[in-house]
C-alpha positions as CSV (number, residue, x, y, z in Angstrom):
1,L,0.3,-0.5,0.4
2,L,1.4,3.5,-0.8
3,V,0.0,6.1,1.5
4,T,0.6,9.6,0.9
5,L,1.5,11.8,3.9
6,F,2.6,16.3,3.4
7,A,3.8,17.9,6.4
8,A,3.0,21.9,6.2
9,G,6.1,24.2,5.8
10,C,8.7,25.0,3.8
11,L,11.6,22.9,1.4
12,Q,14.7,23.9,2.7
13,E,18.3,22.8,2.3
14,D,20.2,19.6,4.2
15,G,22.7,20.4,6.4
16,G,22.2,19.5,10.3
17,K,21.0,16.6,12.6
18,A,17.6,16.2,13.7
19,M,16.3,13.5,16.0
20,L,13.8,11.0,15.2
21,T,12.1,8.6,17.6
22,T,9.7,6.2,16.0
23,V,6.8,4.9,17.5
24,F,3.7,2.1,16.5
25,T,0.5,2.7,16.9
26,G,-2.9,1.1,16.2
27,D,-6.0,3.5,14.8
28,A,-7.3,5.2,18.0
29,S,-10.6,4.0,16.8
30,A,-9.8,0.9,17.4
31,G,-10.3,-2.3,18.8
32,A,-13.1,-3.1,16.2
33,K,-12.0,-0.3,13.0
34,M,-9.0,-1.8,13.1
35,L,-9.8,-5.3,12.8
36,D,-13.3,-4.7,11.1
37,V,-11.3,-5.8,7.7
38,L,-11.1,-9.4,8.5
39,K,-12.6,-12.1,6.3
40,A,-15.3,-13.9,8.0
41,E,-13.4,-16.9,8.3
42,V,-11.8,-15.1,10.8
43,P,-13.5,-14.2,13.5
44,V,-12.3,-11.2,15.1
45,E,-13.5,-12.5,18.6
46,D,-11.6,-15.6,18.6
47,I,-8.5,-14.3,17.5
48,E,-5.6,-13.7,21.1
49,S,-2.8,-12.8,19.1
50,L,-1.9,-11.7,15.4
51,T,2.4,-10.7,15.9
52,V,4.7,-9.7,13.6
53,T,8.8,-9.1,13.8
54,I,10.0,-6.0,12.1
55,T,13.4,-6.3,11.3
56,R,14.6,-2.5,9.2
57,I,12.8,0.7,8.7
58,V,14.5,2.9,6.1
59,L,13.5,6.4,5.4
60,D,14.4,7.3,2.3
61,K,16.2,11.3,2.1
62,A,16.2,13.2,-1.2
63,A,19.9,14.2,-3.2
64,D,18.7,17.0,-3.0
65,E,15.8,19.6,-2.8
66,A,13.5,19.5,-5.8
67,D,11.8,22.8,-6.4
68,E,9.5,24.7,-9.0
69,G,12.4,25.2,-11.4
70,D,13.1,21.7,-12.1
71,G,11.7,20.0,-14.7
72,E,9.5,16.2,-14.2
73,E,13.0,14.4,-15.8
74,E,14.9,15.9,-13.3
75,T,13.1,15.9,-10.2
76,I,12.4,11.8,-10.6
77,E,15.9,11.8,-10.8
78,K,16.6,13.6,-8.1
79,L,13.8,11.2,-6.2
80,E,15.2,8.0,-7.5
81,N,19.1,8.5,-6.3
82,A,17.5,9.0,-2.2
83,E,20.3,8.7,0.4
84,Q,18.8,5.5,2.5
85,I,18.7,5.8,6.0
86,E,18.3,3.2,8.4
87,V,16.3,4.1,11.9
88,F,16.1,0.8,13.1
89,S,17.8,-3.2,12.1
90,G,17.1,-5.9,14.5
91,E,14.5,-8.2,15.6
92,M,11.3,-6.9,18.0
93,R,8.2,-8.5,18.1
94,V,4.5,-6.8,18.2
95,N,1.1,-8.1,18.6
96,I,-0.6,-6.1,16.0
97,L,-4.0,-6.9,18.1
98,D,-2.3,-4.7,21.6
99,L,-2.0,-1.6,19.3
100,A,-5.3,-0.9,18.9
101,G,-5.1,2.7,20.3
102,V,-1.4,2.6,22.4
103,S,1.5,3.1,21.0
104,Q,5.2,0.8,21.5
105,L,8.6,3.4,21.1
106,I,10.4,1.3,17.7
107,S,14.0,3.6,18.0
108,L,15.7,6.7,18.1
109,E,18.1,7.6,16.1
110,E,19.8,10.8,14.7
111,V,19.6,11.5,11.2
112,P,20.3,13.8,8.7
113,A,18.4,16.8,8.3
114,G,16.0,17.3,4.8
115,H,13.7,16.6,2.5
116,Y,12.0,12.7,3.2
117,T,10.4,10.8,1.1
118,K,9.7,7.4,1.0
119,I,9.4,4.6,4.3
120,R,10.2,1.4,4.3
121,L,9.6,-0.8,6.5
122,E,10.2,-4.6,6.8
123,I,8.4,-8.2,8.2
124,Q,8.7,-11.1,9.2
125,D,7.4,-14.0,11.0
126,P,3.7,-13.5,11.6
127,E,2.0,-16.0,14.1
128,L,-1.2,-16.3,15.0
129,V,-3.4,-18.0,18.0
130,F,-7.0,-18.2,18.3
131,K,-8.6,-18.3,22.0
132,A,-9.5,-21.7,21.6
133,E,-6.3,-22.9,21.8
134,P,-3.7,-21.0,23.3
135,E,-0.9,-23.7,23.3
136,T,-1.3,-23.8,19.0
137,V,0.7,-21.2,17.2
138,Y,-0.3,-20.7,14.0
139,T,2.3,-19.8,11.5
140,N,1.9,-20.7,7.2
141,I,0.9,-16.8,6.9
142,H,1.5,-15.5,4.0
143,L,2.8,-11.8,3.8
144,T,2.4,-9.8,0.9
145,A,4.4,-7.4,-0.7
146,N,7.5,-10.1,0.2
147,D,7.5,-8.8,3.3
148,R,8.2,-5.0,2.5
149,L,5.8,-2.6,2.9
150,F,6.2,0.9,0.8
151,I,4.4,4.7,2.4
152,T,5.4,7.5,-0.1
153,V,5.3,10.4,2.1
154,D,6.8,14.3,2.2
155,F,8.0,15.5,5.1
156,E,11.2,18.0,6.1
157,L,13.3,17.3,8.9
158,E,15.5,20.6,10.0
159,D,18.9,21.2,11.5
160,G,17.6,20.8,15.5
161,D,14.6,19.0,15.0
162,N,13.0,16.5,17.5
163,R,10.5,15.2,16.2
164,V,7.8,11.5,16.5
165,L,7.0,9.4,13.6
166,V,4.1,7.4,14.2
167,L,3.6,4.5,12.2
168,D,0.3,3.5,12.2
169,F,-1.8,-0.2,11.7
170,G,-5.4,1.5,10.3
171,G,-6.0,-2.2,9.3
172,I,-5.5,-5.5,8.6
173,H,-6.2,-8.1,6.3
174,L,-6.6,-11.7,7.4
175,V,-7.9,-14.1,4.8
176,A,-8.5,-18.1,5.8
177,L,-6.5,-20.0,2.9
178,G,-7.0,-23.7,4.4
179,N,-5.3,-26.5,5.6
180,G,-4.1,-23.6,8.2
181,D,-2.7,-21.3,5.6
182,Y,-3.6,-17.5,6.3
183,N,-2.9,-14.2,3.9
184,L,-2.0,-11.3,6.2
185,T,-1.8,-7.7,4.3
186,P,-0.7,-4.8,7.2
187,Q,-2.5,-1.4,6.1
188,L,0.1,1.3,7.1
189,R,-0.3,5.2,7.1
190,A,2.6,7.8,8.6
191,E,2.8,10.8,10.6
192,L,5.0,13.4,12.4
193,E,4.4,14.6,15.3
194,I,6.1,18.1,16.8
195,L,4.8,17.3,20.6
196,T,3.8,14.5,21.6
197,V,2.2,11.0,21.3
198,E,-0.5,9.8,24.6
199,S,-0.7,6.2,25.5
200,T,2.7,4.8,25.0
201,F,4.6,1.9,26.1
202,V,8.5,1.8,26.2
203,Q,10.6,-1.4,27.0
204,G,14.3,-0.9,28.2
205,V,16.8,-1.1,31.4
206,I,17.0,0.9,34.0
207,E,20.6,3.2,33.3
208,S,20.4,5.5,37.0
209,I,17.2,6.8,39.0
210,D,16.8,9.2,41.5
211,Y,13.9,8.4,44.2
212,E,14.2,11.8,45.4
213,T,12.8,13.5,41.7
214,N,10.9,10.6,40.3
215,S,13.0,10.0,37.6
216,I,14.7,7.4,35.8
217,V,16.7,7.5,32.7
218,L,15.6,4.4,30.5
219,A,18.3,2.8,27.7
220,V,16.2,2.2,25.2
221,E,16.9,1.3,21.0
222,G,19.4,3.4,20.1
223,G,19.5,6.3,23.1
224,Q,18.0,7.3,26.0
225,I,14.1,8.3,27.4
226,A,13.7,10.4,30.8
227,V,11.4,9.6,32.7
228,T,9.1,11.2,35.2
229,Y,6.8,9.5,37.1
230,G,4.5,10.2,39.9
231,D,3.6,9.8,43.9
232,D,0.9,8.2,42.8
233,A,2.2,5.8,39.8
234,E,1.6,2.2,40.0
235,I,4.8,-0.1,40.0
236,F,4.0,-3.6,39.1
237,L,6.9,-6.2,40.2
238,A,7.3,-9.4,38.2
239,S,5.1,-11.6,40.4
240,D,2.2,-9.3,40.0
241,D,-1.2,-9.6,38.9
242,D,-2.3,-7.3,35.7
243,V,-4.8,-5.6,38.5
244,T,-3.1,-5.2,41.4
245,P,0.3,-3.5,42.3
246,T,2.3,-4.0,44.9
247,G,6.1,-2.1,44.6
248,L,7.4,0.5,45.7
249,E,10.0,2.6,43.9
250,T,12.6,1.1,45.9
251,D,12.1,-1.5,44.2
252,L,13.4,-0.4,41.1
253,L,16.9,-0.6,40.7
254,A,19.9,-0.1,38.0
255,E,20.3,-2.5,35.5
256,M,16.5,-3.5,35.5
257,E,14.8,-4.3,32.4
258,I,11.3,-2.6,33.0
259,I,7.6,-1.2,30.3
260,C,7.0,2.7,31.2
261,F,3.3,3.1,30.6
262,G,2.4,7.3,29.9
263,D,3.3,9.5,27.1
264,L,5.8,10.3,25.8
265,F,7.2,13.9,23.9
266,S,9.2,13.7,21.0
267,D,12.7,15.7,23.0
268,N,12.9,12.1,24.5
269,T,10.9,12.5,27.6
270,M,7.9,10.8,29.2
271,T,5.9,11.1,32.0
272,A,4.7,7.7,32.8
273,S,1.5,6.4,35.3
274,R,2.3,3.2,35.2
275,I,6.4,0.9,35.2
276,E,5.7,-2.9,35.1
277,V,8.9,-5.0,35.8
278,V,10.1,-7.7,33.2
279,P,10.2,-11.1,34.2
280,E,14.3,-12.3,34.5
281,E,14.8,-15.5,32.1
282,V,15.4,-18.6,33.3
283,E,18.1,-20.0,31.7
284,D,16.9,-23.5,31.1
285,P,19.5,-26.1,33.1
286,A,22.0,-28.0,31.9
287,P,20.9,-31.7,31.2
288,T,22.8,-34.4,33.5
289,P,24.7,-37.4,31.3
290,E,22.0,-39.4,32.6
291,E,19.6,-37.2,30.6
């Protein structure tokens, strides 16, 4: 799918750096709207999770600014010679159904200022789980467009900008093919935010914490987020259920992995109303000779 994004502002010559925060979200009116495009063969209420792995996000930056004096061939040549700026590379699992009106931080990245014309997203390893079969994971899901999504955009990043790039799963199209096979077509939109993204969750490792000022420096993909929390913030320990928090701020320690829920601002700061401690992974013991 190709979706065009227009950002207000005059075009300026390239130069300098901008800080770009990339987040994923689902349509704010979600639940129903985002999932209505599912075919009848796959009832929405029967789905427990629909998860994909994001492996790469690349932005196309125009080689030189196209202006009104350029001819059509010259403008096309400039766009074809666009520089590709990578803002994420790795493996991040995202449950599309969890993004109904909520945002998930993907990366922080310093990028060249200038004119951007396209966003390239690569995803793989889709997995589908039904509520009636929580132990069964369906992996025979065919992604359209060879696991790549392209969004045509038109926005400007100026020197010194701090902006939030919101990639919005506005809908998903899932069709049952029979014999446990499915076709999945995500629908993606993009928006460049200036100030804040509400209802965001950020997962990272505590670099430092100041109990007096209720502030945390959180290490995330590509940088740091400065998190502040109020005295009424809910702190959930790894042993807590999803409803009743029992944690105190003194339970939050350096090098601990946590998830913060709250409002994310374009200057890479966050106000958290809920903090969850991520359970530590326990390695399986080595087998004994008898085993």
